[in-house]
C-alpha positions, 0 to 999 in steps of 0.5 A, a space after each residue: 500500500 502507498 505511505 501516508 500522504 507526506 509533504 514534500 520537500 521539493 515539487 515539480 509542479 508549476 504554482 500560481 501567482 499568490 495573492 499577499 493575504 494568503 499563506 502559501 503551505 508546502 507541496 503534499 503529495 499523495 498516491 491515490 491509493 492510500 484515499 482506501 485507508 484513510 476512509 470508507 474502501 465502500 465510498 472510496 470504490 466507484 469514485 476512482 474510475 471517473 478520478 483517473 478517467 478524468 484528472 489527466 486530460 487530454 494530451 500528453 503533457 498533463 497525462 504527466 504524474 503526479 497531478 497538481 491542484 493547487 487549493 485554496 484552503 479557507 478555514 476560521 478566517 485564514 486562506 492559505 494555498 496548498 499544492 496538493 501532489 495527486 498520483 497513482 499506481 494503476 496496477 496496485 489501485 487495480 487489485 483493489 477495484 477488479 476490471 477498473 482498466 475496462 471502467 475508465 475506458 469506457 468512462 473515455 470514450 462515453 461507453 459507460 451510462 456513469 459519462 454524464 456523470 463523472 465530472 460529479 464522480 471525480 469531485 468526489 473523489 477527490 473530496 475524499 483525498 482531500 479529507 484525507 489529506 486537510 482534515 486528517 483523522 476525519 472519515 467519512 461516513 456515507 452519502 446523503 441523498 437529496 440535500 446538502 452536504 454529499 458525503 457525511 462525517 456524522 450521521 447526528 439527526 439534525 447536527 450534520 457534519 460534513 461536505 458540499 461538493 462540486 464539480 466543473 470540467 473548466 473555468 477555473 476558479 473563477 467558475 468555481 466563485 460562480 458556485 460558491 457564491 452564485 451567479 448574477 442573472 443575465 438575459 439569458 439565465 436565472 440568477 443562480 443562489 450559490 451553495 455557501 450560503 444556502 449550507 450557512 442557512 441550515 440550521 441542521 447542519 452546525 459544520 459544514 465545508 465546500 469542495 470545489 474542483 476544476 480538472 483545467 485548470 486544475 484548480 481548487 476551493 477547500 473551505 469551511 463556510 459553517 461555524 
C-alpha cells in the first residue's frame, strides 16, 4: 500500500501567483491508493475510475504524474495555498478494484452510463483526498441523498457535519467561485443561488465544508463555511 500523505521537500508542479493575504504551505504528495486506508472502502470504490478518467485531461503533458491541484484552503478566516501532488499506480488500484482499467476506458470513450456524471463522481473522489490530506483523522460516514451536504462526516440527526462538493471541467477559480457565491441573472439565464449561503442557512447542519474542483486548470477550493 502507498505511503501516507507527506510534505514534499520540493515540487515539480508549477505554482500560481499568490495574493499577499494567502500563505503558501509546502506541497503535499498523496498516492490515490492511500485513500482506501484513510476513508471507507465502500464509499471510495465507485469514485476511483472517474478520477482516473477525469483528472489527466487530454494530451501527453497533462497526463504526466503527479497531477498538481492548487488548493485554496479557507478555515476560520485564514487563507492558504497548498499544492496537492496526486499520483497513482493503476496496477495497485486495480488490485483493489478489479476491472478498473476497463471502467476507465469506457468512461473515456463514452461507453459507460456514468459518463454523464463523470465530473460529479470525480469531484467526490477528489473530496475524499482533500478530507484525508487537509482534515487528517476525519472519515466520511455516508453519502446523503436529496439535500446537502453530499458527504457526511457525522450522522447525528439535526446536527450534521459534512462536505458539499462540486466540480467543473473548465473555468478554474472563477467557475468555482460562481458555484460558491452564485451567478448574477442575465437575459439568458436566471440568477443561481450560491452553495455557501444555502449551507449556512440550514439549521440541521452544524459544520460544513465546500470542496470544489476544476479539471482545467487544476484548481480547488476547500472552505469551511460553517461554523
